[in-house]
N, C-alpha and C positions, 0 to 999 in steps of 0.2 A: 717649186711652183714659181712661175714667172709673175713679176709684178704687173698689175693691170696697166693698160695703156694710159688711162686717165691719171693714175698716180705718177707714172713716169713723166708725163707731160707737166704735171703740177710741180714735180721736183726740179725738172729742167727750167721751168719758168721761174721758180724761186731762186735757183742758182743764177740765172741771168739778171734778175732784179738785184741780187746781192752784188754781183760784179758791176752792174751799172751804177749802183749806189757809191761804190768806191772809185770807179774809173771816170765817170762823167765830170766830177769836180776837177780832176787832174787835166782832162781834156780842155775844160773851160779855162783853167789857169794857163795852159800852154798857148791856147788861141789868144787869150788876152795879152800875154807877154809878147806876142809876135805882131802886135798892131799898135797904132797910136791911140791916144785918148780920143782924138777927134773921130777916128774910124770906129772906135768902140761905142761912142755915143751917137753915131750918125743914124744907125738903124737897129732897132731892137728885134727885128724879124730875120735878120741875116745871120746865119750860123758862121760862115767863113768870112774873114775880114776882107774888105775891099782892097786894102793895101797891106803888104807884108813888110816888116821892118825888124831889125835887130838893135835898134837904137836904145831900147829899154835895157838890154843886157850891156850895151856899150856904156851907158851912163853909170850903171851899177859897178861894173868891173873896173872902170876908170876912176871911181870915186867921185864922180860928178865933174871931172875935168873935161871930158869929151861928151858934149850934150847931143851931138847928132842933129839930123834935120828936124825931127819932130820936137826937139827941146830948145831950138835956137831962140825962140821968142819967150821962153820961160825965164822970168827974172828971179824966181825963188825955187830952190830945192832944199829939202830938209837936210840939216847938218849931219844927221845920222847916216844918210846915204854916202856922205863923204868919208865916213869911217866904217865902211862895210867890212873891210879886211880885219879891223879890230873885232867886230862882232863875229866874223867867221872864225877867227882864232880863239875867241872866248868860248864860243859854242863847242868847238872841237876839244879844247882843253877840259871843259866841264864834262862833256859827254864821255870822253875817254877815261878821265879820272874817276867819275862816278861809277862807270861800268866796272873798272878794275877793283875799286874799293868795295863795291857791293858784292862782287864775285868772291873776293877773299873772305870778307867777314860773314857773308851769308853761307858760304861753304863750311866754315868752321862752326858756326852756330847751328846750321842744319844737321851737321854730323853729330853734334852733341845731343840734339833733340832725338835723332834717330837711334843712337846707340845707348844713351843713358836714360833708362826708363825710371826717372825720378818724378815724384809727385809735383815738386815745385817747377820742374821743367814743363810738364804738361799744363800746369796752371799758368805759367808765363806764355805758353803757346796759345791758350784760349784767350788770355788777355790781349795778346797780339792780334788775334782775329777780331776781337771786339773793337780794338782801337782803329781798325781799318774803316769802320763805319763813321768815324768822325770826319766831317768835311775839312779839307786842307785850309780853306779860307778862314775857318774859325781859329786856327793856330797861327795866323799870320801876325797878329798884333803881339802876342807873347814872344814869337820868334824874333820879330823886329826889335823889341825892347831888349831881349837877351843878347842878340848879336851886337846891338849898339853898345851895350855894357862891355862886351869883350873886344870891341873894335873890329868887328868882322863885316861892317857895312862897306859898300863900295869896294869889294874885293872878290876875286875869283874863288878864294878858299871858302868864303862864307857860303856861296852858292853850292859849292861842292859838298861841304859838310851838311847843309840843310837837305839837299836832294838825296844824299846817301842815307841820311836818317829816315827819310820818308819812304825810300824804295827798298831798304834793307829787309823789313818784315815780309815783303812779298817774296823775296828770295828764300827766306826760311820756309815759308809755306809751300813753295814750289819744290825746293831741293830736298827737304826732309823725307817725304815719302819715297823719293827716288833713292836716296842713300839707304833707307831702311830696307829696300828691296834687294840691295847688293848682298849676296850670301856672306855670312860671317866667316864661313869656312875658308874663304879666300884670304881674308885678313889674318885669320889664325895661322894659315899656312905660311904667310909672309912673316909673321912674328916668330914662327919656329925657325925660319931661315935667318933670323937675326935682326929683323926690322923692329923698330919701336912702333907703338900705336900710331904715332904721328907719321912716321915714314910709310907705314902700311896704308895710311889714309892718302898720302901723296902718290904712292906708286901703284896702288890697287884701286881704291875707291874712286878717286878723281878721274883716272883714265876711263873707267867703265861708265862714268857719268857724263861723258863729253856731250851727248845730245842734250841733256838737261841743262848743263852749263851754257852751251851755245844758245839754246832757246831763251834762257833767262837773260844772258848777256845782250842778245839782240833786242829783247823787249826793253831792258833798262836803257840801252843806248838810245833807242828811238824816243823813249819818254824824256830822258834828260836832254836830248837834242831839241825836242819840240816844246819843252816846258817854258811857259810864259810867266806864270804867277810869281814864282820865287825870285827869278832875276829882276823882275819888275819891281818887287817890293824892296829887295835888299840893295839894289844898285840904281842910282840915279845919274851917274856920270856916263857920258857917251863912250869913254874908253873901256868901260866894263859891261856894256850892253851886249846881249846875245842877238842872234838873228830873229827869233820871235819878237823880241822887244823892238827891234828896228822896224819890222813889218807893222807892228801895232802903232808905231810913231808916225807912220805915213797917213794915218787917219787924223786930219787936222780939223780945226774949228771952221775953216773956210773952204778948204779943198781936200779931196781925197785922191791920192795918186794910185788909181786902180791898177794901171799897167805896170808901174814899178813894183807894187805889191805882188802882182802875179809873177813877175819875172824873178823876184827874190824867193817867192814860194817854190818856183820850179828849181832854182839853184839849191835851195835848202832841202828839197826832197832827194837830191842826188845821193848824198851819203847813206841815207836810210834805205833807199832802194838798192843801192850797191851792196850794202851789208846783208840785206835779206836774200838777195840773189846768190851771194857767195856762201851763205850759211843755210840756205833753204832746206837742204837735206837734213842737217842736224836739227833745225828748228821744227820741222814737221815731225821728225822722229821723236824728238824730246817732248813735244806737246802731246803727241799721240800716246806714247808710252807712259808719260807722267800722269796722264789723265786717268789711267786705270791702275796704277801701282799704288800700294798702300791700302 
């Protein structure tokens, strides 16, 4: 039976609204990054800028050494803009390290949950689900005090350890049902051929779970790349700041650098968009299959 016309129109309308909700802020950021502050504030009714310029990107990519035409009269630029490459390198190292660490530890833990049907494992899994309801901001003061005691403040490793700890439980919840759906007979056949349990896990279970691993890895990378709270709390030196912290620092007490913020946002979106484009087949397949398994 065909779907009624009204239902189809409503469904298409909902899809368009959802797409507009995600795309329109990106369009606004791109338009703001391609115009000057004067042009942005000249008219609130004009969608397209009156003048186009790449000076915002020139200032950012040059570390503030090349100001361009629209910044010639500007006497002050935030110091964090001058260290944008430090922030880019920090964000890259943190996102890659957190993604790899969570994939390794979450795979091992999720496999244990899926294969060892022990009461204490189920109890810890339920406790893990309950812990996800605790707001992250509540844990910031204990986290800061603990990391200060161990000398992990103002360091990349402190942020990596903290974000890995916060994101690891999500990986267990996502990967455990997927591992449980892999037939045991395949692992048993591999063990008959001489593989150990761990080798069978590496050579059989993990390759069959590539979609789930890719989807979880992409999600973790995007979260770690865009995280603001943990790097902001743990690091206060410019050489350890990440891109989200640099963007937040452009909001000053006297002036807000709207166009520079939008330009950095556009640059910061590039790795996430590229990752999703490259892994979109695995991400969609992993989320779709993982949503019904278990």
